[in-house]
N, C-alpha and C positions, 0 to 999 in steps of 0.2 A: 421380463428383459432381465439378462440375464446379468450376472454379480460383475464388476468393473474388477474385482481386485484378482486377475489369473492372465501370466502374460510372461516374457522372458526375456532376456537382457537380447539390445540388437547392437549388434556392431555397424556402422556408417560408412561412406564412403566419405572425403574430406567431403567438405562443403563449396570453397572457394579454392580456386587455380593458385597456383607463386605465383608470386610476383620477381617479373625478369631477375630482382640480383640484388643483392646486402651490399649494402657502404660496407666502407671499411669502420664506420662510425658505427654503422648498428652494428656490425660482428662483435668490435672491443662490447656493444652495447649486453651483447643477447647472448656471450658466449656461455653461460650456466647455459644454457635452452640447447646450445647446438652441439654441447658436449652430452645430450640423453640422444640415447640412439632412437627412439620415440619418434623425437621431434625433431632434431638437426635442420641441416639447411635448409632443406625442404617445407618440414615445418613452418620454422620461421617468414620463409617466404609468404606462404599462404595468412601465417598470421598479420605482414605487415599490408598482405591484398585484402586484408577482408576489412568490413565496413560491417560496424556493428551500433546501433543503435540503444542506450538502454534511457529508459521510462521512468524518472526519479531520481531528482539528485539528492536523496533523502536519506535515512538508514540504512536500507539496504542499496541503494544507486553510489553513496560515497564509494566503501569499500570495493563495490563491483570499477567503478568506473579508475580508482586505482590501479588496485592492478591487472586490467584490461589496459590501462596507460604501458603502466611498467612491461607487462608482457610483450608490447608492443605490437599492439592494434593499430593498424594503421592508421582508420580516420573511423573516430567517437562522435557520434550524436546522443546532442542532450537532451529528453524534453522537459522542461520543468516550469512553471509561471510563477513559485512561489519566492518570497525572501526570505533570509537567514532570520532567525531568531534565536535569541538567547539560550530556550529550551532546545534548539536543534542539536547544540556542541556535547551534550550528551552521549551523542552515538553516531553522529554524522559529520564521520571525523577529517571530509574533505575540506569542512570550513573552519574558520578561528573566529575568533572576538574580534579582529580587524574586518571582517565579509556582514559583519550583523547588518541587517536591514539594504545590505546591500541582494540581488536577482543572485539565488543560488546555481542558475546555470553561469552566471559568469563566475562567481566565485569556483565552481566548480573547474570549468576552464582554465580557470588561473592556476591552482592547482595541480592540476593534469601536465599545464607547461612547468611547472615545476619537476616535475617526474620526470616527463619526456618530452621534449620539446620538438621533437621526429613525427610527434600525431597531430594529425588535422583534428580539429575540432566542430562541430560544430553545432550551434545552439538553434533550440526552438522552442523560444519564450514563449511559451502560447497554453492552451490549457486543453490535450490533447480532450478531440471528443468525434461522435460520428462523422463530423462534415469534412475534417482533416485528418483523420488518423491513416486511412490507404494512399496519401500525399506524400504522411509525413515520413511510414513503415517504406515504400515499395523500392528508394535506395540502397537499402539497406540487406543485407546479407541474415543479420540475426539480431533478435530483439533480447535483450533482457530487463525485464518486470519486476521494476523495483516500487509498486506500488500499495497502499495500504486501503485500500475499498474494491469494494466486489463492482462495483458500475465498472473502474477502471478496467478489472482484472477481467471481465468479459466481454468489454471490450476489444482488448491489447489480444485474447484468443480469434475473436470472430474476425478478428482484422488478418492476424496472420493467416487463420485458416483460409482465406478466401483470397491472398496471396498465395497460398505455398511456403509460407516461409517457418520456421520452426523458430521457438522463440524458449526461453529459460526462466522461469516460476520460481519466487521466492516468495515465502510468506513470516512472518512472525509475532508471536505475542509471548508476555513476560517470558516465560525461559523455556518455553518453546517454540518450533521452526521445524521448516518444512522447505521442499525444496524439488523442478522437475525437471524434464525437458520437457515440453510438447512441440508434436510436429506431425500433425495429421497427415501425411502420407508417409508415412513412416509406426505409426505407432495411433494410440488416443490424445486429445487436447484434453482441455483444463474442464470445457462441458463433458466428458466422457468421465470424471472422475466426480467432479459438480455439477449438475443439470441442474440445478435451479440453487439460486440463492438463497440464505438464510434470511428468514423472518426477519424484519425493521426492528432491527433494537435489541433484535438476540444476540449477537456475537459484537461486543464495543470492540473498537479501533485500538490504536494503542495509546493516543491522546484521550484514551477512555478508561485502561485498563493496564499502559504502561509497557515498557519494555526494555530487559537489560540491558544495556548499550552494546556489550561486549557479544549479545547475541548476533545483530548484525552485521559485525564479521565474523563471526563461524556460517549464516548462511552466507553472505553478500562474496564471500569467498570461494564455497562449493561453486554457487551461480557461475564462478569467473573459470572455476576447474573446470565446468560441463561444458563451457563459451569453448573456452580452450579444444576440449575434444570434439566438438561439434566439428570446429572450423576446417582442425589440423586429422580427422578421423581415426585420431587415435584410442585405442581406448575403447569400453562401452559407457555408454551415455545414459541419464539418466532417464533414456527413452522407454516408456511402459513401465516406469518404477519413481513410486514417492518415497522420498526419504523423508526421515521423521527424525527429527535432532531433539533431546530429553536436558536440556543445559543442567539441571540441579541432578539427576540421575547419572547424565555423561555419558547417556548411552543414545548408537546411532540405530534404527535400524530401517529396513528396503519393505516395502511393498508395493507389491506387484500391481500394476492396472492394465485393462486390457480396452480396448476399444470398442466401444458401443456402438454398436449396428444401429440402432435407434435414435443416434445421434441427428438431433435437429442441424448440427453444420457443416458435422463432419460423415456424418452415417452416409447410408447406403441412397438413400430418398431424402437431403436435407432439406429442409421447408427455409433456413435463414439464408436464405443469399447476399443478402444487404444489412449495410449495419444497420442497427436498432437504437430507438432509446434507452440508451442503457440506466439514466436514472430513473426512469419510469419500472423497467426489468427490474431493478433488484428494488426500487420503493425508498427513499430516503428518510420517509419514514412511511407508519402504516396508515391506509385508509384509513380509521379511526381516528387517531393523532389529528391528521390532516384537516379534516372537516372539522374536531375538537378546538385547535386551534384557530378559525376562522370566527376573527372578533371576539377573540378572547387572547390577547397576547398585548401585552403592557414590555413598557424598554425600561432600565434600569433605570432611567429618570426619574419615569412615572410613579418604579418603587421606592423610589428618594422619595419625593412628595407627597405619598403616601404614607410611610413613617412620618415624616416632618410635622403631617398632618396630621398626627396618630390615629388614621384611619382604625378601624376596627378587623382588623387583618391578623391569616396567620401564613407566617413563611414557609414552607417545608423547602431544605432541600434534598433535591430525589441522588446525588451524588453517592458513591463509596466512603468508607470513613476515614480511610488513607486521604482521598483528595479532598476532605472537607476539614483534615488538618492540614493542608497545606495553604490554603485559603475559604475563606468562607464569608458570607455575606453580614456583617452584624443581627442579631436578633431571629438567626433562619436556625429551625428545626429539625435535626438531620433524618431520613425516615429517607433510606434506599429505596430505588425503585424497584427493586425485586420485592419489597412489600405492598407497593400498590400492584403489581403481577398478580400477586398471592393471595390478595386483598386482604391482607393480615395488616397494611396501614390503615385502613379506612376507620377501627376504631380509635387510633389516635385520633382523629381531626373531627376540632371540636365545629357540635352543629351552628354557633351563635358568632361564627366567623367569618370573612372570606376569604378562601384559601387561594396560596400566591406559589405557583409551586417554581422552581427553579434546579438548573443544574451546570454542567461546565458550558456548555451553546445554545440549549433549545432544543434538542434532540431527546433525551431521553424524559426531560420534563415535559414534551407535549404528547407523551406516551402514556404516563402517569395519567398527565390531566385528562386523558380520553376514559379512561377508569374512573377518575374523580366525576368528573361529570355523570358517566354511566351510574355511580350510585346517587346518581339525586343534587348534587353541588354547584347547581348552574350556570351562579355567578361566579365560579371558578376562575383560574388566568393562571399563563404562563408568564413569566419572563422571557424576551426576545435576548439573543443571546448570552443568557447564563450568567454567569458572574465574572466570566469573560469580557463581558457587556459594563458589567459594574465595576468593574477594573478601569477598564481605558472611559467609561463614560463618568463615575462619579467618584472614585477613589484608587487613584495611578498609586499611590505608597503600595498599595498590596501587590501581593508578589502574583503572579500565573504558572501556569505550567503548561 
């Protein structure tokens, strides 16, 4: 297969036809756009007529929704089924302290209305999946992907390809960000760049590895910039290009991406002609981990009972040191998951005690459990729900993250 890293920038016609007119209030509101020759009245009318769906009202969705609303996009759809948590406020700036516990979609709608009451907001308060994605996407002109997991990214990509819709993609992790515009009719799709998801557990999520809050604004605003360009037909959008941002070095670089003729969804002979099971495709955990946890998963309360009864156990926290500093289960020994994958952790495990593994929520400890069982610790177990379950079920006074 030819390398995907070669292509040229693409200028495209406007995605959306202009609305009939702008009201006096709209002319006043958008005057700084209207005096830009490349945007002008026609470009603003296109924004007014545009219907944009933002998948996720979290880190990337927050700045994207705020700036799309401020820019005058006429209809904004929001897909999100989660509720606002205190840990979200470090980066999800569309929500505030008074929104904690509220549905994110509703909180986002309220903030949008404060910024621009002229925008129509449509809420989709449900988990996006293979059964509803096509129906949810169909009424919209453009999709903005603000998700943080591979299963949903592939789902968004395939749904957009099948519907012939462009979408703006963004990704963030710690100090690094990426963004692109995928539009199969004019360039590559996400699968052309990333044909296969990484092995389960190899790439930590933001919840596991962290993210600099302001990075969301950097990438989210780039996504809105690209959305405006595609809608109005100005400039060269990131079709066929991957923008890479390093916040620590303060560098931006662009990598050219070419369409893969063998791509299973947008290639010459596509094999994916309908939405598939994306959780299975990406694998929440590896097959080995899924097998290891069968009959070897305990609850946080079970662990507390073991401790209270002075059972002969050795509790291991497989998270990273900075996570351990935030909150830990009393008596747990820190041995990061990477040491289990390399085999270095095995010599640290006592042979005369039952091994109990835990992480933040259970995914990493499941991967470590597979290694431990394969090494002969047949009675080893892991804590379903991890330290989050310990805080919620055993000791609510501890912090979460």
